[in-house]
LUMKEDREN-624702 format. One record per residue: residue in one letter; x, y, z of N, C-alpha, C in turn. Coordinates in steps of 0.02 Angstrom, whole numbers. Example, Ala and Ser with C-alpha at 12.3 -4.5 7.8 and 13.67 -1.06 7.14 Angstrom:
BEGIN
   rest      n.x      n.y      n.z     ca.x     ca.y     ca.z      c.x      c.y      c.z
      a      660     -284      390      615     -225      390      660     -165      390
      s      642     -112      354      684      -53      357      645        2      394
// end
This chain:
BEGIN
   rest      n.x      n.y      n.z     ca.x     ca.y     ca.z      c.x      c.y      c.z
      m     2422    -1871     -429     2422    -1839     -363     2489    -1805     -349
      s     2543    -1824     -387     2609    -1797     -372     2624    -1731     -407
      k     2577    -1705     -446     2588    -1643     -483     2595    -1584     -436
      i     2648    -1544     -445     2658    -1484     -405     2608    -1432     -428
      p     2571    -1400     -383     2518    -1353     -404     2547    -1290     -435
      d     2512    -1265     -486     2531    -1202     -518     2521    -1144     -469
      k     2468    -1148     -430     2454    -1096     -380     2423    -1130     -319
      p     2429    -1099     -260     2404    -1132     -199     2330    -1150     -202
      q     2291    -1109     -234     2218    -1121     -236     2201    -1189     -269
      d     2247    -1215     -309     2234    -1279     -342     2226    -1337     -294
      v     2254    -1330     -234     2251    -1386     -186     2199    -1377     -131
      f     2167    -1319     -128     2123    -1305      -72     2067    -1357      -65
      i     2031    -1369     -118     1973    -1414     -114     1995    -1486      -99
      p     2044    -1514     -134     2064    -1583     -116     2094    -1588      -46
      l     2128    -1536      -22     2153    -1537       47     2095    -1541       96
      i     2045    -1499       85     1986    -1499      128     1953    -1568      128
      e     1945    -1596       69     1913    -1662       64     1952    -1715      102
      d     2018    -1715       96     2059    -1765      130     2055    -1758      206
      y     2062    -1697      230     2063    -1688      303     1994    -1695      334
      r     1942    -1678      297     1875    -1691      323     1861    -1766      326
      r     1886    -1802      276     1876    -1875      275     1911    -1907      335
      i     1970    -1883      352     2008    -1912      406     1980    -1894      475
      f     1966    -1828      484     1950    -1805      552     1877    -1787      563
      g     1838    -1781      511     1766    -1769      519     1751    -1709      563
      n     1709    -1719      613     1689    -1664      658     1745    -1642      705
      d     1800    -1678      706     1857    -1657      747     1901    -1606      711
      l     1886    -1592      649     1923    -1541      611     1890    -1473      622
      i     1926    -1427      652     1899    -1360      666     1918    -1311      611
      s     1980    -1313      589     2003    -1265      538     2059    -1294      496
      l     2062    -1272      433     2120    -1281      391     2141    -1211      369
      i     2204    -1194      381     2228    -1126      369     2294    -1128      332
      i     2298    -1090      277     2359    -1083      240     2397    -1022      267
      y     2463    -1028      276     2503     -971      298     2568     -970      259
      g     2610     -920      271     2674     -916      237     2669     -886      168
      s     2715     -905      124     2719     -874       57     2655     -886       16
      a     2623     -943       26     2562     -957      -12     2505     -911        8
      a     2505     -888       70     2453     -841       93     2471     -769       76
      a     2536     -755       71     2558     -686       59     2562     -668      -15
      g     2550     -717      -58     2553     -704     -130     2624     -710     -158
      h     2669     -744     -122     2738     -751     -144     2756     -823     -165
      y     2705     -863     -176     2716     -933     -195     2750     -938     -263
      v     2802     -979     -267     2838     -992     -330     2836    -1067     -342
      k     2804    -1087     -396     2797    -1158     -411     2865    -1192     -415
      g     2871    -1249     -380     2932    -1288     -380     2983    -1267     -328
      k     2975    -1206     -300     3021    -1182     -250     2988    -1173     -182
      s     2925    -1150     -182     2891    -1136     -119     2852    -1197      -95
      d     2851    -1206      -30     2804    -1253        0     2740    -1217       17
      i     2685    -1255       19     2621    -1229       43     2615    -1249      116
      n     2616    -1200      160     2615    -1213      232     2543    -1217      257
      l     2530    -1266      299     2462    -1282      321     2459    -1287      397
      l     2410    -1253      426     2394    -1260      497     2329    -1299      502
      v     2330    -1353      539     2271    -1395      550     2251    -1387      624
      v     2191    -1363      635     2166    -1354      703     2115    -1408      716
      l     2127    -1448      768     2086    -1506      784     2058    -1501      855
      t     2007    -1540      869     1985    -1550      937     2038    -1593      973
      p     2038    -1595     1039     2085    -1640     1074     2079    -1712     1051
      r     2018    -1734     1038     2008    -1803     1014     2042    -1813      946
      g     2035    -1764      902     2067    -1769      837     2143    -1769      842
      a     2169    -1728      887     2242    -1723      896     2271    -1787      926
      s     2229    -1829      955     2253    -1891      985     2259    -1948      935
      r     2238    -1936      873     2242    -1989      823     2275    -1965      757
      l     2331    -1932      765     2367    -1906      707     2390    -1961      659
      e     2398    -2021      686     2421    -2075      642     2373    -2087      584
      d     2311    -2068      592     2262    -2076      537     2281    -2034      476
      a     2324    -1983      486     2342    -1937      432     2410    -1953      401
      f     2444    -2006      424     2511    -2020      400     2515    -2023      323
      e     2472    -2064      294     2474    -2074      222     2456    -2011      184
      t     2407    -1974      208     2386    -1912      175     2442    -1860      177
      v     2475    -1852      233     2531    -1805      238     2586    -1825      190
      r     2601    -1890      186     2654    -1913      141     2637    -1897       69
      r     2575    -1909       48     2555    -1896      -21     2558    -1821      -37
      w     2536    -1779       10     2535    -1708       -4     2605    -1677       -5
      r     2652    -1707       30     2721    -1682       27     2749    -1686      -43
      k     2727    -1735      -82     2749    -1740     -152     2724    -1682     -194
      r     2673    -1648     -170     2645    -1590     -205     2666    -1524     -172
      h     2718    -1528     -132     2747    -1468      -99     2699    -1438      -47
      v     2657    -1479      -18     2621    -1457       42     2661    -1482      102
      a     2686    -1436      142     2731    -1454      197     2693    -1495      250
      v     2732    -1532      289     2702    -1566      347     2667    -1513      390
      p     2603    -1522      404     2565    -1468      437     2584    -1458      509
      w     2574    -1397      532     2571    -1383      604     2502    -1405      628
      v     2500    -1442      683     2437    -1465      711     2429    -1436      781
      m     2373    -1403      793     2360    -1372      858     2286    -1381      877
      t     2273    -1371      940     2204    -1366      964     2192    -1293      981
      k     2129    -1273      987     2113    -1204     1007     2141    -1190     1076
      h     2138    -1238     1121     2164    -1228     1188     2239    -1215     1186
      f     2276    -1253     1145     2348    -1243     1139     2363    -1173     1115
      i     2327    -1149     1065     2338    -1082     1038     2327    -1029     1092
      e     2270    -1035     1127     2253     -985     1178     2304     -983     1234
      k     2333    -1040     1251     2379    -1044     1307     2452    -1033     1286
      s     2464    -1019     1222     2533    -1013     1197     2551     -942     1175
      l     2504     -895     1181     2517     -828     1156     2571     -792     1195
      d     2579     -809     1259     2632     -777     1298     2701     -805     1281
      a     2704     -868     1260     2768     -900     1245     2790     -888     1173
      y     2743     -885     1126     2759     -878     1055     2720     -821     1023
      p     2722     -761     1050     2682     -707     1021     2703     -688      950
      i     2768     -691      934     2790     -672      867     2761     -720      816
      e     2766     -785      829     2741     -834      782     2666     -826      770
      f     2629     -817      824     2556     -811      816     2536     -744      787
      l     2575     -692      801     2561     -627      770     2570     -631      695
      n     2623     -663      673     2634     -669      601     2582     -715      568
      l     2561     -766      604     2506     -808      578     2442     -767      571
      k     2428     -727      622     2366     -687      622     2364     -640      561
      h     2420     -610      545     2422     -560      492     2441     -588      424
      n     2448     -653      419     2465     -682      354     2437     -753      350
      h     2372     -758      338     2341     -824      333     2278     -822      291
      i     2260     -880      265     2198     -889      228     2162     -949      257
      v     2101     -938      280     2061     -994      305     2028    -1028      246
      i     2044    -1091      235     2012    -1127      179     1956    -1172      203
      y     1953    -1184      269     1898    -1223      296     1888    -1205      370
      g     1825    -1197      389     1808    -1193      460     1817    -1124      490
      e     1832    -1124      554     1834    -1064      596     1900    -1027      590
      d     1897     -961      589     1958     -921      590     1979     -912      663
      v     2021     -957      687     2041     -957      757     2096     -907      772
      l     2123     -875      719     2179     -828      728     2158     -755      732
      q     2102     -738      701     2085     -668      691     2075     -630      756
      s     2049     -661      807     2034     -626      870     2091     -629      921
      l     2148     -657      902     2203     -663      949     2228     -594      971
      d     2244     -588     1035     2268     -526     1064     2333     -539     1100
      f     2379     -492     1097     2446     -503     1123     2464     -450     1176
      k     2495     -473     1230     2518     -427     1281     2584     -396     1259
      p     2590     -330     1262     2652     -297     1240     2714     -324     1275
      e     2709     -339     1340     2768     -361     1377     2792     -430     1353
      d     2743     -474     1333     2762     -539     1306     2797     -531     1238
      l     2769     -488     1198     2796     -477     1131     2865     -446     1134
      r     2874     -395     1177     2939     -362     1182     2993     -410     1206
      l     2976     -453     1253     3025     -500     1280     3047     -549     1226
      q     3000     -576     1187     3020     -623     1135     3059     -588     1080
      i     3040     -527     1063     3077     -489     1013     3150     -482     1034
      e     3160     -461     1097     3228     -453     1122     3266     -519     1121
      r     3234     -573     1143     3267     -638     1145     3285     -662     1075
      e     3239     -653     1027     3252     -676      959     3308     -635      926
      l     3306     -569      935     3357     -527      904     3426     -543      931
      k     3432     -548      997     3497     -561     1027     3522     -631     1011
      g     3477     -679     1009     3497     -747      990     3521     -750      918
      k     3487     -715      874     3507     -715      803     3573     -677      794
      l     3583     -625      833     3647     -589      829     3705     -634      848
      i     3696     -673      900     3748     -720      921     3762     -771      865
      l     3709     -795      833     3718     -844      779     3752     -813      718
      l     3737     -750      704     3771     -716      648     3846     -711      661
      r     3864     -692      722     3936     -688      739     3969     -756      734
      e     3934     -807      760     3961     -875      756     3970     -896      683
      g     3920     -881      641     3925     -898      571     3981     -863      535
      y     3993     -800      553     4047     -761      524     4115     -793      538
      l     4123     -813      601     4185     -846      620     4192     -914      586
      d     4136     -950      581     4137    -1017      553     4158    -1018      480
      v     4135     -968      441     4150     -968      369     4214     -928      353
      g     4244     -899      404     4307     -863      394     4302     -803      349
      g     4242     -774      347     4233     -713      307     4229     -724      232
      e     4224     -787      209     4221     -801      137     4154     -779      108
      a     4156     -751       48     4098     -717       19     4039     -764        6
      k     4050     -822      -24     3994     -865      -43     3954     -889       17
      p     3988     -916       69     3949     -936      127     3918     -876      165
      l     3951     -818      161     3921     -758      192     3857     -739      156
      r     3856     -746       90     3795     -733       53     3738     -779       77
      r     3754     -843       85     3703     -890      108     3680     -873      178
      l     3726     -852      221     3709     -833      289     3663     -772      290
      i     3678     -723      249     3635     -664      245     3566     -683      220
      a     3563     -723      167     3499     -742      137     3455     -779      186
      r     3485     -825      225     3445     -863      274     3422     -819      331
      s     3466     -777      355     3451     -740      416     3404     -682      404
      i     3407     -650      347     3365     -591      336     3291     -610      336
      t     3276     -670      312     3206     -694      313     3182     -702      385
      a     3224     -730      428     3206     -739      498     3198     -672      533
      f     3240     -624      516     3235     -558      547     3170     -523      529
      m     3144     -535      468     3084     -499      447     3025     -514      493
      a     3019     -576      516     2964     -594      562     2971     -555      627
      v     3032     -548      651     3044     -511      714     3033     -437      703
      f     3056     -411      646     3047     -339      632     2973     -322      626
      k     2934     -365      595     2862     -352      590     2830     -349      660
      a     2852     -393      704     2826     -392      772     2846     -328      808
      l     2906     -303      794     2929     -241      825     2889     -182      800
      v     2873     -180      736     2830     -127      710     2761     -130      742
      y     2735     -191      747     2669     -200      779     2670     -176      851
      l     2722     -191      887     2728     -171      957     2726      -95      963
      k     2754      -61      914     2758       12      916     2694       45      894
      q     2659       15      844     2602       51      815     2541        7      799
      q     2541      -56      821     2483     -100      814     2462     -114      742
      s     2510     -112      696     2496     -132      627     2556     -168      599
      v     2545     -207      547     2599     -248      519     2605     -234      444
      p     2663     -211      420     2673     -200      349     2667     -265      309
      a     2651     -258      245     2639     -318      205     2703     -352      183
      s     2753     -314      162     2814     -344      133     2874     -331      177
      g     2928     -368      163     2990     -358      200     3018     -289      190
      r     3017     -264      129     3043     -197      116     3003     -143      153
      e     2938     -150      151     2896     -102      187     2909     -105      262
      t     2921     -166      287     2936     -174      358     2999     -138      377
      v     3052     -146      338     3115     -113      352     3107      -37      349
      q     3072      -13      299     3063       59      292     3023       88      350
      e     2971       53      371     2931       76      427     2970       73      492
      l     3008       21      501     3049       14      560     3101       71      564
      s     3129       88      506     3177      143      503     3145      209      522
      r     3084      219      500     3048      280      517     3033      284      591
      l     3013      228      620     2994      227      691     3053      234      737
      f     3111      206      717     3168      204      762     3228      244      738
      n     3219      278      681     3270      324      657     3338      292      647
      f     3340      239      606     3404      209      587     3405      201      511
      d     3463      188      483     3472      183      411     3448      115      387
      a     3397      115      344     3368       52      320     3408       21      263
      n     3455       58      235     3487       36      173     3522      -32      179
      i     3554      -45      236     3590     -108      242     3543     -168      239
      f     3484     -161      270     3436     -217      269     3405     -224      200
      l     3395     -169      165     3369     -172       97     3420     -205       51
      q     3485     -191       63     3537     -225       25     3536     -301       37
      c     3524     -320      100     3521     -391      117     3461     -425       83
      i     3405     -389       79     3347     -416       43     3363     -424      -31
      d     3396     -374      -60     3417     -379     -131     3461     -440     -141
      l     3508     -451      -96     3553     -508     -101     3514     -573      -99
      k     3467     -578      -52     3427     -639      -46     3388     -652     -110
      e     3364     -599     -142     3322     -606     -202     3364     -608     -266
      g     3430     -607     -259     3473     -611     -317     3475     -548     -359
      k     3461     -491     -327     3457     -428     -364     3518     -383     -352
      d     3568     -408     -318     3626     -366     -302     3682     -375     -353
      t     3729     -329     -352     3789     -334     -394     3851     -328     -351
      l     3848     -355     -291     3903     -348     -243     3962     -392     -261
      s     4021     -364     -255     4082     -404     -263     4095     -443     -199
      s     4143     -489     -201     4160     -528     -141     4180     -482      -84
      k     4219     -431     -100     4240     -383      -49     4180     -345      -21
      d     4134     -327      -65     4074     -290      -43     4031     -331        4
      v     4026     -396      -10     3985     -440       33     4010     -439      104
      a     4075     -442      113     4104     -441      180     4089     -374      215
      v     4093     -319      178     4078     -253      206     4005     -249      227
      v     3961     -272      183     3889     -272      198     3874     -314      260
      f     3907     -371      265     3893     -415      322     3912     -381      387
      k     3969     -348      389     3990     -315      451     3943     -258      469
      k     3919     -221      420     3870     -168      433     3804     -199      457
      y     3786     -254      428     3725     -292      447     3729     -311      521
      l     3786     -338      541     3796     -356      612     3788     -295      657
      q     3817     -239      637     3815     -180      679     3744     -153      686
      e     3707     -152      631     3638     -126      634     3593     -171      675
      v     3603     -237      671     3563     -282      713     3578     -269      787
      e     3641     -258      802     3659     -242      871     3627     -176      894
      n     3626     -127      849     3594      -63      866     3520      -72      881
      i     3487     -114      841     3415     -126      853     3404     -163      918
      c     3449     -208      935     3445     -242     1001     3444     -191     1057
      d     3487     -140     1052     3489      -88     1104     3424      -48     1106
      l     3395      -34     1048     3333        4     1045     3276      -34     1078
      v     3274      -99     1068     3219     -140     1093     3217     -140     1170
      d     3274     -132     1201     3277     -131     1274     3229      -79     1304
      d     3218      -24     1267     3179       31     1294     3106       32     1270
      v     3088      -14     1226     3021      -14     1197     2971      -45     1246
      s     2918       -9     1261     2862      -34     1302     2882      -57     1371
      r     2934      -29     1398     2952      -45     1467     2914        1     1515
// end
């Protein structure tokens, strides 16, 4: 049971069997999201992310799943997100970015597709986009000061942050044109087209995250400062979107 799966599909049937055994008719959906749903799963590095949708009665007895969750973690299935349909419906105003990205990047392996029909109010989405961008900008500045501009920790900071920005950028593209690009690179390029800014700095950050760059220590510091400036520029652009 501890074998790490070669591909996400290897665990679908046993996952279904385990969760149906535990929750029975209280199990509404099992949904894979994240890298395993997007086709970016890497054995031994990626977790398989799982959304479990239960009835209220099922959600009241999560302790029944303790042992199953523990066993599946050994196979790189992350601790699942657990929600009810009511929770999802009532949370779209508070977490539109998260649910938008779930909607556009998921695989239903059991039950009802509770995400496909979700609809988002532009004003809710714009507000969270602005809040997330400005919050992340503050954290980038804090991180820059914390590491004293040293190249290695700056690399780690860029790699962590660019992944988080992609979710927000996809939401911003959706807000503008009601569609979501498939990859991070496509997202940056489409965002650049829509808002007329230079995409190169974000593409460099993606290269760095993927280990495809040849930047010197000095270059990393230059890229980081440009990265900060472009994020700030996008913050200013968001102020005027859908107001």
